[in-house]
C-alpha positions as CSV (number, residue, x, y, z in Angstrom):
1,M,11.6,-20.8,4.3
2,F,11.4,-17.0,4.6
3,K,13.0,-16.8,8.1
4,S,15.9,-19.0,7.0
5,N,16.4,-16.9,3.9
6,L,16.3,-13.7,5.9
7,T,18.7,-15.1,8.5
8,R,21.2,-16.2,5.8
9,F,20.9,-12.9,4.0
10,I,21.5,-10.9,7.1
11,N,24.4,-13.0,8.1
12,R,26.0,-12.5,4.7
13,Q,25.4,-8.8,4.5
14,S,25.9,-7.5,8.0
15,K,29.0,-9.1,9.6
16,R,30.1,-5.8,11.0
17,F,26.9,-5.5,13.0
18,I,27.1,-9.1,14.2
19,Q,30.5,-8.4,15.7
20,N,28.9,-5.9,18.0
21,S,26.5,-8.5,19.4
22,T,27.1,-10.1,22.8
23,N,25.4,-13.0,24.6
24,E,23.9,-10.5,27.0
25,N,22.6,-8.3,24.3
26,P,22.1,-10.3,21.1
27,L,21.1,-8.5,17.9
28,K,17.7,-9.5,16.7
29,S,16.9,-10.1,13.0
30,E,14.7,-6.9,13.0
31,D,17.7,-4.9,14.4
32,L,19.9,-6.2,11.7
33,L,17.3,-5.6,9.0
34,S,17.1,-2.0,10.2
35,E,20.8,-1.6,10.0
36,L,20.8,-2.7,6.4
37,L,18.5,0.2,5.5
38,P,20.0,3.6,4.7
39,A,21.0,5.6,7.8
40,R,18.6,8.4,7.0
41,I,15.8,5.8,7.3
42,H,16.7,3.8,10.4
43,K,18.6,6.4,12.4
44,K,16.7,9.7,11.9
45,R,13.4,10.0,13.8
46,Q,10.6,11.7,11.8
47,R,7.1,12.8,12.6
48,T,5.5,12.0,9.3
49,P,7.8,10.7,6.6
50,E,6.7,10.3,3.0
51,A,7.5,6.6,3.0
52,F,7.5,3.9,5.7
53,Y,9.4,0.7,5.7
54,L,8.1,-2.4,7.4
55,A,10.9,-3.8,9.6
56,N,9.2,-6.2,11.9
57,Q,8.1,-9.8,11.2
58,K,5.2,-9.5,13.6
59,G,4.0,-6.6,11.6
60,A,4.1,-8.6,8.4
61,D,2.2,-11.4,10.0
62,K,-0.5,-9.0,11.3
63,I,-0.9,-7.2,8.0
64,A,-1.2,-10.5,6.1
65,T,-3.8,-11.9,8.4
66,A,-5.8,-8.6,8.2
67,L,-5.5,-8.3,4.4
68,K,-6.3,-11.7,3.2
69,P,-10.1,-11.6,3.7
70,H,-10.3,-8.3,1.8
71,I,-8.2,-8.8,-1.3
72,S,-10.0,-9.6,-4.5
73,P,-8.6,-12.2,-6.8
74,Q,-6.2,-10.4,-9.2
75,D,-3.5,-11.3,-11.7
76,T,-1.2,-8.4,-10.8
77,L,0.1,-7.0,-7.5
78,L,2.2,-3.8,-7.3
79,E,4.1,-3.3,-4.0
80,F,5.9,0.0,-3.6
81,N,8.9,0.4,-1.3
82,P,9.0,-3.3,-0.4
83,G,12.3,-2.8,1.5
84,Y,13.6,-6.3,2.1
85,G,10.5,-8.2,1.3
86,L,8.7,-8.9,4.6
87,M,5.4,-8.5,2.8
88,T,6.6,-9.7,-0.5
89,Q,7.2,-13.1,1.0
90,K,3.6,-13.2,2.2
91,F,2.2,-12.3,-1.2
92,V,4.4,-14.9,-2.9
93,D,3.3,-17.5,-0.4
94,W,-0.4,-16.8,-1.1
95,K,0.1,-17.9,-4.8
96,I,-2.8,-15.8,-6.0
97,F,-0.9,-13.3,-8.1
98,K,0.5,-14.2,-11.5
99,N,2.7,-11.1,-11.7
100,I,4.3,-9.0,-8.9
101,I,5.6,-5.5,-9.7
102,L,8.0,-4.1,-7.1
103,V,8.8,-0.4,-7.2
104,E,11.5,0.8,-4.9
105,Q,12.6,4.4,-4.5
106,T,15.8,3.9,-2.5
107,K,19.1,2.2,-3.4
108,L,18.7,-1.0,-1.4
109,N,20.3,-4.3,-1.8
110,N,17.4,-6.3,-3.3
111,K,19.1,-9.7,-3.4
112,L,16.6,-11.0,-0.8
113,I,13.6,-10.0,-2.8
114,Q,15.0,-11.6,-5.9
115,E,15.7,-14.7,-4.0
116,I,12.2,-14.8,-2.6
117,C,10.6,-14.6,-6.0
118,Q,13.0,-16.8,-7.9
119,Q,12.9,-19.7,-5.4
120,N,9.1,-19.7,-5.7
121,N,9.1,-19.4,-9.5
122,Q,7.1,-16.1,-9.1
123,K,7.0,-13.9,-12.1
124,Y,8.1,-10.4,-11.0
125,S,9.7,-7.2,-12.1
126,L,11.8,-4.9,-9.9
127,K,11.7,-1.2,-10.9
128,K,13.5,1.8,-9.5
129,G,11.0,4.6,-9.0
130,D,9.3,7.0,-6.5
131,F,5.8,5.7,-6.6
132,I,4.7,8.0,-3.7
133,N,5.8,11.0,-5.7
134,L,4.2,9.8,-8.9
135,W,3.0,13.3,-9.7
136,K,6.6,14.3,-10.2
137,I,7.1,11.6,-12.8
138,V,3.9,12.7,-14.6
139,F,5.1,16.3,-14.7
140,Q,8.5,15.3,-16.0
141,D,6.8,13.3,-18.8
142,K,4.7,16.4,-19.6
143,I,7.8,18.6,-19.8
144,D,9.9,16.5,-22.1
145,D,7.3,14.2,-23.6
146,G,8.9,11.3,-21.8
147,T,7.7,7.7,-21.2
148,R,8.5,7.3,-17.5
149,V,5.0,6.6,-16.4
150,A,4.4,4.2,-19.3
151,N,7.7,2.4,-18.4
152,L,6.7,2.1,-14.8
153,F,3.3,0.6,-15.6
154,E,4.3,-1.4,-18.7
155,D,3.3,-4.7,-17.0
156,V,0.0,-3.3,-15.6
157,P,-3.1,-4.6,-17.4
158,R,-5.4,-1.9,-18.9
159,K,-9.1,-1.9,-18.1
160,S,-11.9,0.5,-18.5
161,F,-12.7,2.5,-15.4
162,S,-16.2,0.9,-15.3
163,D,-14.7,-2.6,-15.3
164,D,-13.5,-4.6,-12.3
165,T,-10.2,-3.5,-10.7
166,N,-7.0,-4.1,-12.7
167,M,-4.5,-4.8,-9.9
168,V,-3.8,-4.7,-6.2
169,I,-1.5,-2.0,-4.8
170,F,0.2,-2.3,-1.4
171,G,2.5,0.1,0.5
172,A,3.0,2.4,3.4
173,V,2.7,6.1,2.7
174,G,2.8,9.3,4.8
175,S,2.5,11.9,2.0
176,Y,-0.7,13.9,1.9
177,I,0.2,15.0,-1.7
178,F,0.1,11.3,-2.8
179,F,-3.6,11.3,-2.0
180,K,-4.2,14.6,-3.8
181,H,-2.5,13.0,-6.8
182,L,-5.0,10.1,-6.6
183,I,-7.8,12.6,-6.8
184,N,-6.1,14.4,-9.7
185,S,-5.6,11.2,-11.6
186,I,-9.3,10.7,-11.8
187,V,-10.0,14.4,-12.5
188,F,-7.5,14.7,-15.3
189,Q,-7.8,11.0,-16.4
190,N,-4.1,10.4,-16.4
191,S,-1.4,8.7,-14.4
192,L,-2.4,5.6,-12.3
193,F,-6.1,5.5,-13.0
194,S,-5.8,5.9,-16.7
195,Y,-4.9,2.2,-16.6
196,G,-8.1,1.3,-14.8
197,R,-9.4,1.2,-11.2
198,S,-6.8,-0.2,-8.8
199,E,-7.5,-1.7,-5.4
200,L,-5.2,0.0,-2.9
201,Y,-4.3,-1.3,0.5
202,L,-2.3,1.3,2.3
203,V,-0.7,1.8,5.7
204,M,-1.0,5.5,6.5
205,P,-1.0,8.0,9.4
206,P,-4.3,8.5,11.3
207,A,-4.3,12.3,10.7
208,I,-4.4,11.9,6.9
209,Y,-7.1,9.2,7.0
210,V,-9.3,11.3,9.3
211,H,-8.9,14.3,7.1
212,L,-10.0,12.3,4.0
213,T,-12.9,10.4,5.6
214,C,-14.3,12.8,8.2
215,S,-17.7,14.5,8.2
216,N,-18.4,18.2,8.5
217,E,-19.2,17.7,12.2
218,I,-15.5,17.8,12.9
219,G,-15.2,21.4,11.8
220,Y,-14.2,23.2,8.6
221,M,-10.5,23.3,9.5
222,I,-10.3,19.5,8.8
223,Y,-13.3,19.1,6.5
224,R,-11.9,20.6,3.3
225,S,-12.4,20.5,-0.4
226,S,-10.1,17.5,-0.7
227,T,-12.3,15.6,1.9
228,M,-15.3,16.1,-0.3
229,L,-13.6,15.2,-3.5
230,F,-12.0,12.1,-2.0
231,Q,-15.3,10.7,-0.7
232,M,-17.1,11.5,-4.0
233,M,-14.5,9.5,-6.0
234,F,-13.3,6.7,-3.6
235,E,-14.7,4.0,-1.5
236,H,-12.7,3.6,1.7
237,R,-12.6,1.1,4.5
238,F,-10.7,1.0,7.7
239,I,-9.2,-2.5,8.3
240,T,-7.0,-2.4,11.5
241,T,-4.3,-0.5,13.4
242,L,-0.6,-1.3,13.4
243,P,2.0,-0.2,16.0
244,R,4.1,2.6,14.7
245,E,7.2,0.9,16.1
246,Y,6.8,-1.8,13.4
247,F,7.9,0.7,10.8
248,L,11.0,2.8,9.9
249,P,11.9,5.7,10.1
250,Q,11.4,5.8,13.8
251,Q,8.7,8.1,15.2
252,A,9.7,11.5,16.6
253,E,8.0,12.4,19.9
254,Y,4.6,14.0,19.4
255,K,4.3,17.4,21.1
256,S,1.0,19.2,21.0
257,K,1.0,22.9,20.5
258,K,-1.5,24.9,22.6
259,S,-2.0,27.4,19.7
260,S,-2.7,24.7,17.1
261,K,-6.3,24.2,16.0
262,L,-5.4,20.8,14.7
263,N,-4.5,19.2,18.1
264,K,-7.7,17.0,18.2
265,V,-6.7,15.4,14.9
266,N,-2.9,15.2,15.2
267,S,-3.3,13.7,18.7
268,I,-5.4,10.8,17.4
269,N,-3.5,7.5,18.0
270,P,0.0,9.1,17.4
271,D,1.6,5.7,18.2
272,V,-0.2,3.7,15.5
273,L,-0.7,3.6,11.7
274,Y,-3.9,2.6,10.0
275,L,-4.2,-0.2,7.4
276,V,-7.0,0.8,5.0
277,K,-8.6,-0.1,1.7
278,I,-9.2,2.5,-1.0
279,V,-10.9,1.9,-4.3
280,P,-12.2,4.4,-6.9
281,R,-16.0,4.2,-7.2
282,K,-17.0,2.1,-10.1
283,N,-20.0,4.3,-10.9
284,F,-18.3,7.7,-10.4
285,Y,-18.4,8.6,-14.1
286,D,-22.1,7.7,-14.1
287,L,-22.7,10.3,-11.3
288,C,-20.5,12.9,-13.1
289,A,-19.8,12.6,-16.8
290,P,-16.0,12.5,-17.6
291,E,-16.2,15.7,-19.5
292,D,-17.6,17.4,-16.4
293,V,-15.2,16.1,-13.8
294,Q,-12.8,19.0,-14.1
295,A,-15.7,21.4,-13.6
296,L,-16.8,19.5,-10.5
297,W,-13.2,19.6,-9.2
298,Y,-13.0,23.4,-9.7
299,F,-16.5,24.0,-8.4
300,V,-15.7,22.2,-5.1
301,K,-12.2,23.8,-4.6
302,Q,-13.2,27.3,-5.6
303,N,-16.3,27.4,-3.4
304,C,-14.4,25.9,-0.4
305,V,-11.5,28.4,-0.5
306,S,-13.2,29.9,2.5
307,R,-14.8,27.5,4.9
308,R,-17.6,30.1,5.6
309,N,-18.6,30.7,2.0
310,R,-22.4,31.0,1.7
311,I,-23.9,29.0,-1.1
312,L,-26.6,31.3,-2.5
313,P,-24.5,34.5,-2.8
314,N,-21.6,32.6,-4.3
315,L,-23.6,30.9,-7.0
316,E,-25.5,34.1,-7.8
317,K,-22.2,35.5,-9.0
318,Y,-22.3,33.0,-11.8
319,V,-26.1,32.8,-12.3
320,P,-27.9,35.9,-11.0
321,G,-31.3,35.1,-9.4
322,C,-30.6,31.4,-8.9
323,G,-31.2,31.6,-5.1
324,P,-35.0,31.1,-5.1
325,R,-34.5,28.2,-7.5
326,L,-32.2,26.4,-5.1
327,I,-34.4,27.1,-2.1
328,L,-37.4,25.6,-3.9
329,Q,-35.4,22.6,-5.0
330,S,-34.1,21.8,-1.6
331,S,-35.8,18.9,0.1
332,D,-35.3,16.1,2.6
333,S,-33.5,13.1,1.0
334,P,-33.1,9.7,2.5
335,P,-29.8,9.1,4.3
336,P,-27.2,7.4,2.1
337,K,-26.7,3.7,2.6
338,D,-23.6,2.4,4.3
339,L,-21.4,0.4,1.9
340,Y,-20.0,-1.6,4.8
341,P,-22.8,-1.8,7.4
342,S,-20.9,-4.4,9.4
343,D,-18.3,-1.7,10.2
344,H,-20.1,-0.3,13.2
345,S,-19.2,3.2,14.3
346,T,-17.6,1.9,17.5
347,F,-15.1,0.0,15.3
348,L,-14.1,3.1,13.2
349,P,-11.3,5.5,14.2
350,K,-12.3,8.6,16.0
351,Y,-13.7,11.4,13.7
352,S,-13.7,9.1,10.6
353,T,-17.0,8.0,9.0
354,N,-18.2,4.9,7.4
355,C,-18.2,4.8,3.6
356,V,-21.6,5.5,2.1
357,E,-23.1,5.3,-1.4
358,M,-22.6,8.5,-3.4
359,S,-25.6,10.2,-5.0
360,N,-26.2,13.2,-7.2
361,K,-29.8,13.4,-6.0
362,C,-29.1,14.1,-2.3
363,Y,-30.5,17.6,-1.6
364,F,-29.7,19.7,1.4
365,P,-32.9,20.3,3.4
366,N,-34.2,23.8,4.1
367,M,-31.5,25.7,2.2
368,N,-31.5,29.4,3.0
369,I,-29.4,32.5,2.6
370,H,-27.2,31.5,5.5
371,T,-26.4,27.9,4.3
372,E,-22.6,27.5,3.9
373,F,-20.7,25.1,1.6
374,G,-19.2,23.5,4.7
375,D,-22.6,22.4,5.7
376,L,-22.9,20.1,2.8
377,S,-22.0,16.4,2.8
378,P,-20.0,15.1,-0.3
379,S,-23.3,13.8,-1.8
380,Q,-25.0,17.1,-1.3
381,M,-22.1,19.0,-2.8
382,L,-22.2,16.6,-5.8
383,T,-25.9,17.2,-6.1
384,L,-25.5,20.9,-5.9
385,F,-23.0,20.8,-8.8
386,T,-25.4,18.6,-10.8
387,Q,-28.1,21.2,-10.3
388,F,-25.8,24.0,-11.3
389,R,-24.5,22.1,-14.4
390,S,-28.1,21.5,-15.6
391,W,-29.2,25.1,-15.6
392,P,-29.5,26.6,-19.1
393,E,-27.4,29.6,-18.0
394,Y,-24.4,27.4,-17.2
395,K,-22.9,27.4,-20.7
396,D,-22.8,31.2,-20.8
397,S,-21.8,31.7,-17.2
398,S,-18.5,33.2,-16.0
399,F,-17.8,30.0,-14.2
400,L,-16.6,28.2,-17.4
401,A,-14.3,31.2,-18.2
402,S,-12.9,31.1,-14.7
403,L,-12.4,27.3,-15.0
404,E,-10.5,27.6,-18.3
405,N,-8.3,30.4,-16.9
406,S,-7.4,28.3,-13.8
407,L,-6.6,25.2,-15.9
408,L,-4.3,27.3,-18.1
409,K,-2.5,28.5,-15.0
410,L,-2.3,25.0,-13.6
411,E,-0.9,23.8,-16.9
412,S,2.1,26.1,-16.5
413,S,2.5,25.4,-12.8
414,V,5.5,23.3,-11.7
415,D,3.5,21.4,-9.2
416,E,0.0,20.2,-10.1
417,N,-0.7,19.6,-6.4
418,I,0.1,23.2,-5.2
419,D,-1.9,25.1,-7.7
420,V,-3.4,28.6,-7.7
421,L,-6.5,27.3,-5.9
422,E,-4.6,26.1,-2.9
423,V,-2.8,29.3,-2.0
424,P,-5.7,31.2,-0.5
425,E,-7.3,28.2,1.1
426,E,-6.9,27.7,4.8
427,D,-4.2,25.2,4.2
428,D,-5.5,21.6,4.5
429,A,-1.9,20.4,4.3
430,N,-1.4,21.6,7.8
431,V,-3.4,18.6,8.9
432,V,-0.4,16.4,8.5
433,N,2.5,18.6,9.5
C-alpha cells in the first residue's frame, strides 16, 4: 500500500523531474523524494546538520526491524521531522499507537502523510514546530508568557516522573544543544519531561553519542560535565548503525585536522549514524531529591569547568577542613551493575560504555589530595554531591550563594544552553563541530 501511495504521490507532485528521466538513467523513487524536499536539504552537503530526513525505503525497513523489539506498548507516538512519512507508514502499520503526533519544522507538502493516516483510520495531529530547538520555544514562552509548548504537547498524556513512560518519541537529530536541553528539562522540571518520562528512539551522529556515553578513560577533552549529567539522568542503549547515505542532507567529506585533539572521536564511523534508545531514569529523583537537582547540576558543571580541578582543594573553598572527612569516607564500592548485560562490549561503538545502574553510594577508592573531578565516574560524582549535601555546613556555605547568583544570571540569559558556566569550560560543543 505504502509503495503505491508513494509512487502516485511522486508522480503527481514531480512531473518536471520525471521529464528528465531516460530509459538509460531512470529516476528512482528515493531520488524523486529527495527532489521534493527543500533545496537546502537535498542539495547542500553538511557535516552535522541539526535535523536529518530519512529518504530511503531500505533505511525505513532497517529502522523498523531494529526498533520493534525495543518499543514498549504506548498510546502515543511523537515523530518529529517525519518528512514524507517513510517511518510514519511503519508506525501506522504496527497498529500499536492510538494517537500519532507529527511535528515538522520545514514547509513540506504533507499530503502523503495525511493520506497514510487517513486511509488507515489512524488518529493523528500534524503540527508545525521546531522540536529539535525546543529550548527556543521554552524561552519564547518565558519572555511573553506564551503557550507554545502547551500547544505543541496538548495531545501528550501527563504522567508522574516516577510512573511508566508517557509516550514514544522518534526522530533523527544532529544537534548537541538538543541533548543539553533534555538534561535541562529534568534539572528545571519544565519543557518535555514536565509531562512525564518519554521513551526516545533517536538517530544521531556517533560523535555526540560517544560524548554522552563515554567513560573517563577516553580523556577529559571528551568526558565533560554534560557526560556525567547525562549518564546520571538517562538510561541509554545502542541499537544499530545506519548508513549515512540513507539520510538528507548529504554528508560533507570528513577531513581530519592534525591539530585537533578530537580526531579520535570525530573520526569514529563518519559514514554512519547510530540508532539509540534514551529514557530518563525512573528512580533519578530518589537518588537526588527534586529540590536538590539544580544544586547537583551546578555542582557538576562548576567543578568540571577545568578538567584538572582537584576535589579536596575545591570543596574546601566551600567547607574548610572537609578534606580529611572525604579521605576517611572513601572506600571500595562494588562495580555498578549493567542494565543491559546482553550488550557485550564488543557490540558497543568504540569509546562508548554500557549503561549501568546509578547509585549515590558509590565512593571513589583511596581519595587523596591529587584526585581530580575527571577521575570520578557519574555514580561517584553523584555520591560526592550527596556527601557534600549532607554536611551540616552545607546550608551556610558559599556554594548556595554562588548557585543562586548563577541561576539569576541564567534567568536573564537569552540562551539557557549557553550560560555563564559554559564560557570558561574547555568547550564540549567542539566535539560535534
